[in-house]
C-alpha positions in Angstrom: -119.3 177.4 69.5 -116.0 179.2 70.6 -112.9 177.5 69.1 -115.0 176.0 66.2 -113.2 176.5 63.0 -114.9 176.7 59.3 -112.1 175.5 57.1 -114.0 176.6 54.0 -114.3 180.2 55.1 -112.4 182.9 53.6 -108.9 182.3 54.5 -108.5 186.0 56.0 -111.4 185.5 58.2 -110.0 181.9 59.2 -106.9 183.7 60.1 -108.8 186.0 62.3 -110.7 183.2 63.9 -107.4 181.3 64.5 -105.4 184.2 66.1 -108.2 184.8 68.5 -107.7 181.3 69.9 -105.0 182.5 72.1 -102.0 179.6 71.9 -98.9 181.1 73.7 -96.2 178.1 73.7 -97.4 175.8 76.4 -101.1 176.6 76.0 -101.8 175.3 72.6 -104.2 172.7 73.6 -107.6 174.6 72.7 -106.2 175.3 69.2 -104.9 171.9 68.5 -108.3 170.5 69.6 -110.1 172.9 67.3 -107.8 172.0 64.3 -107.9 168.3 65.1 -111.8 168.4 65.3 -112.2 170.5 62.1 -109.8 168.4 60.1 -111.5 164.8 61.0 -114.6 166.0 59.1 -112.8 165.3 55.8 -112.7 161.9 54.8 -109.8 162.4 52.4 -107.6 163.2 55.2 -106.0 160.8 57.7 -105.4 162.6 61.0 -103.1 161.9 63.6 -102.5 163.4 67.1 -99.3 164.0 69.0 -99.4 165.8 72.1 -100.5 169.2 71.0 -99.2 168.5 67.3 -101.8 167.6 64.6 -100.9 165.9 61.3 -103.4 165.2 58.4 -102.4 163.5 55.3 -103.7 162.3 52.0 -103.0 158.7 51.2 -103.9 158.5 47.3 -100.7 156.9 46.0 -99.8 159.8 43.6 -96.0 158.5 43.5 -94.6 161.4 45.4 -95.4 163.4 48.7 -94.5 166.7 50.1 -94.8 168.0 53.6 -96.3 171.4 54.5 -95.7 172.6 58.0 -96.4 175.3 60.3 -96.3 175.9 64.0 -99.4 176.9 66.1 -97.9 178.5 69.1 -96.9 182.3 69.5 -95.0 184.5 71.8 -96.8 186.1 74.7 -99.9 188.5 74.0 -99.0 192.1 74.5 -102.4 193.8 74.3 -102.8 193.0 70.8 -105.9 190.5 70.8 -108.6 190.0 69.7 -107.1 190.7 66.1 -108.6 194.0 64.4 -108.7 194.5 60.4 -107.3 197.9 59.7 -106.7 200.0 56.7 -102.8 201.0 56.3 -101.5 202.6 53.2 -104.4 201.4 51.2 -103.8 197.9 52.3 -106.2 195.7 54.3 -104.2 194.2 57.1 -105.1 191.8 60.1 -103.3 193.2 63.3 -102.8 191.2 66.4 -100.7 188.5 68.0 -99.8 185.8 65.7 -101.0 187.0 62.6 -97.3 187.1 61.2 -95.8 184.4 63.1 -97.4 182.4 61.8 -101.1 181.9 61.8 -101.9 183.5 58.5 -99.7 180.7 57.1 -101.5 178.2 59.1 -104.9 179.3 58.1 -103.7 178.7 54.5 -102.7 175.3 55.1 -105.9 174.5 57.0 -108.0 176.1 53.9 -106.1 174.2 51.5 -106.0 170.9 53.3 -109.8 171.1 53.6 -110.5 172.1 50.2 -108.1 170.0 47.8 -109.5 166.7 48.1 -107.3 165.3 45.1 -103.9 167.0 45.1 -101.8 166.3 42.2 -99.2 164.7 44.8 -99.8 163.3 48.2 -99.5 166.1 51.1 -98.9 165.7 54.9 -100.0 168.7 56.6 -98.3 169.5 59.7 -99.5 171.7 62.8 -97.0 171.6 65.5 -96.6 173.1 69.0 -93.7 174.8 71.0 -91.7 176.4 68.3 -91.3 179.6 70.1 -89.3 178.1 73.1 -86.4 175.8 73.5 -85.5 173.3 71.1 -85.9 170.3 73.3 -89.8 171.1 73.3 -90.2 171.5 69.6 -93.3 169.7 68.5 -91.9 169.0 64.9 -88.7 167.6 66.6 -90.9 165.4 68.9 -92.8 164.1 65.9 -89.5 163.3 64.1 -88.7 161.0 67.2 -92.1 159.5 67.8 -93.4 159.2 64.1 -90.5 159.5 61.8 -92.6 158.0 59.1 -95.0 161.0 59.0 -92.2 163.1 57.8 -91.1 161.3 54.9 -91.2 163.4 51.7 -89.3 164.5 48.9 -89.9 168.3 49.5 -91.0 170.3 52.5 -92.4 173.9 52.7 -92.5 175.8 56.1 -95.1 178.5 56.3 -93.1 181.0 58.2 -93.4 184.5 57.2 -91.6 185.6 54.1 -93.8 188.3 52.7 -95.2 185.7 50.2 -91.8 185.1 48.4 -89.9 181.8 48.7 -86.7 181.9 50.9 -84.5 178.9 50.5 -82.9 177.1 53.4 -81.6 178.8 56.4 -78.4 179.7 57.9 -76.9 177.9 60.9 -76.5 179.3 64.2 -73.8 178.7 67.1 -73.7 180.3 70.7 -70.4 180.3 72.3 -68.9 182.0 75.5 -65.5 183.3 75.2 -64.2 183.2 78.8 -61.4 185.5 80.3 -59.6 185.0 83.7 -57.7 187.3 85.8 -56.7 188.0 89.3 -58.6 189.8 92.1 -57.3 192.8 93.7 -58.6 196.1 95.4 -59.3 198.6 92.8 -57.2 201.2 94.7 -54.3 198.8 93.8 -55.0 197.5 90.5 -51.4 196.4 89.7 -51.9 193.7 92.3 -54.2 191.9 90.1 -55.1 191.2 86.6 -58.4 192.6 85.2 -60.3 190.0 83.4 -62.6 192.3 81.7 -59.6 194.3 80.2 -58.5 190.9 78.9 -61.6 190.7 76.8 -60.6 194.0 75.0 -58.9 192.2 71.9 -61.7 189.9 71.4 -64.3 192.9 71.4 -62.0 194.6 69.0 -62.0 191.6 66.6 -65.9 191.4 66.8 -66.3 195.1 66.0 -64.3 194.9 63.0 -65.3 191.3 61.7 -66.4 191.5 58.0 -69.4 188.7 57.4 -68.6 186.3 54.6 -71.2 186.2 51.9 -71.3 182.2 50.6 -73.2 181.2 47.5 -75.0 177.8 48.3 -76.9 176.4 45.5 -77.4 179.8 43.7 -78.6 181.8 46.9 -75.9 184.1 48.6 -76.2 183.6 52.4 -74.9 186.6 54.5 -73.3 185.6 57.6 -72.9 187.4 60.9 -70.6 187.3 64.2 -72.0 189.4 67.2 -71.3 189.7 70.8 -74.8 189.4 72.5 -74.2 189.2 76.1 -71.1 190.1 78.6 -70.6 189.7 82.2 -67.8 190.0 84.8 -66.9 191.7 88.1 -68.5 191.5 91.7 -68.2 194.7 93.1 -67.1 198.3 92.2 -63.9 198.3 94.1 -62.8 195.0 93.2 -60.5 194.2 90.0 -62.6 191.5 88.4 -61.1 187.9 88.0 -63.7 186.5 85.4 -65.4 187.8 82.3 -67.5 186.3 80.0 -68.6 187.3 76.4 -71.4 185.4 74.7 -71.1 185.4 71.0 -73.8 184.4 68.3 -72.4 183.3 65.1 -74.9 182.8 62.2 -73.2 180.7 59.6 -73.8 179.6 55.9 -75.7 176.2 55.2 -72.6 175.0 53.5 -70.9 175.0 56.7 -71.2 172.1 59.4 -71.4 172.9 63.2 -67.7 171.5 63.3 -66.8 174.0 60.5 -68.4 176.8 62.4 -66.4 176.0 65.6 -63.1 175.6 63.8 -63.8 178.9 62.2 -64.3 180.6 65.5 -61.1 179.0 66.9 -59.1 180.6 63.9 -60.6 184.0 64.8 -60.1 183.8 68.4 -56.7 182.2 69.1 -55.8 181.3 72.4 -59.1 182.4 73.9 -60.9 179.7 76.1 -64.1 179.1 74.1 -67.3 176.9 75.2 -69.9 176.1 72.9 -73.4 176.4 74.5 -75.5 175.6 71.6 -75.5 174.9 67.8 -78.2 174.3 65.0 -76.9 173.7 61.6 -78.6 175.4 58.7 -80.4 174.0 55.6 -79.3 174.0 52.0 -82.0 175.4 49.8 -82.3 172.2 47.5 -83.5 174.5 44.7 -82.3 172.3 42.2 -84.8 169.5 43.1 -87.7 169.1 40.8 -90.4 169.8 43.3 -88.6 172.6 44.5 -88.3 174.2 40.9 -91.8 173.5 40.3 -92.9 175.3 43.4 -90.7 178.3 42.7 -92.4 178.5 39.4 -96.1 178.4 41.0 -95.1 181.1 43.2 -93.7 183.3 40.4 -91.1 184.6 42.9 -87.4 184.9 42.9 -85.9 182.8 45.7 -83.9 184.8 48.5 -81.7 183.1 51.3 -83.1 183.0 54.8 -80.6 184.5 57.0 -82.3 183.5 60.4 -82.5 179.7 61.6 -86.0 178.0 61.1 -87.4 174.7 61.4 -86.4 173.9 57.7 -83.1 172.9 59.0 -84.9 169.9 60.8 -86.1 168.9 57.4 -82.6 169.2 55.9 -81.2 167.0 58.7 -83.7 164.3 57.4 -82.4 164.6 54.1 -85.5 166.6 52.7 -85.0 169.8 50.9 -86.9 172.5 52.2 -88.0 176.2 51.8 -90.0 178.9 53.8 -92.8 180.5 52.2 -95.7 182.4 54.0 -97.6 185.7 54.4 -96.2 188.4 56.7 -93.0 190.5 57.0 -90.8 188.6 59.2 -89.3 191.7 60.9 -92.8 192.0 62.3 -92.9 188.6 64.0 -93.1 189.1 67.8 -93.6 192.8 67.4 -96.3 194.5 69.5 -97.7 195.9 66.2 -97.7 192.6 64.5 -99.8 192.9 61.3 -100.1 190.9 58.1 -101.5 192.3 54.6 -104.5 190.3 53.7 -103.4 190.3 50.0 -100.1 188.4 51.0 -102.5 185.6 52.7 -104.6 185.4 49.5 -101.4 185.1 47.5 -100.0 182.3 49.3 -103.4 180.6 49.2 -103.4 180.9 45.4 -99.5 180.0 44.8 -99.8 176.7 47.0 -103.3 175.8 45.4 -102.0 176.2 42.0 -98.9 174.2 42.8 -101.0 171.3 44.3 -103.6 171.2 41.6 -102.1 172.3 38.3 -100.8 169.7 35.9 
């Protein structure tokens, strides 16, 4: 039957099947239904459904609990479904939407949830919706509000693509608008007005010469960035503009709070009208925690910092150390030629299985 998942199948084949159940943000119901139906067949799992998020957890009084999470939605399809198995540079890859971001990671979660009946620690497996759209719709955020008890854990892993290497925590992100005012005039008589676009020149110069900080946090070095991402101003080609807005994105180290980030931007742009449009604080890696240390050892990888913002920050906000770990090159996420090496899927399955069963 279409949409039926065999969670004990080869994990690469399971990835292919999951990817072929299209689940662009807002249309996750069919995949959520298939995941819920498949997980309910396993008596060692308690299964909870919230909207199009599915949670499965063991309750075996192991003394500690970890969360392993992944989102089931994707960005829109771009003529890259159904998934194809291809050979590229002596490597078998799965090519298609969702293979990297992040259904290969979800397939690993599902395979392990089904086949590890007695893990060495209790595990909460989370498969959530609406990650690729605005934060207010995020299924993990909704679970935190509706069922905060389901997110209680000593450590969390988010199976975002990391090329099967541990990436600890994540940078925070802030978007601000720098607003410049002037005075309208006819462009034939510019001295009668004040050009708001010209007034933005100093700020643009600051941005073009800005040297990002590199900040060490819990042993990982996070590289910050500050970039103009949008600019608008003017109403006609023969009118001196009286308004100009420059949108700036600041990616800041997880040792800084949102207030710290805003204060830093005010220092950089003194006297400029600044409006904070949105902010999401980062997450410290927490690699000094015992669960994190044992997981890094199981993966046999050298942890790296995560520069982009991910939902590990939601766990950090709850006081839960978290890392990113999953198959796929993150630079291929959302790309039309999205493709994941099969070897990385197997590597993630093997590392997580060892961590959850050895000792």
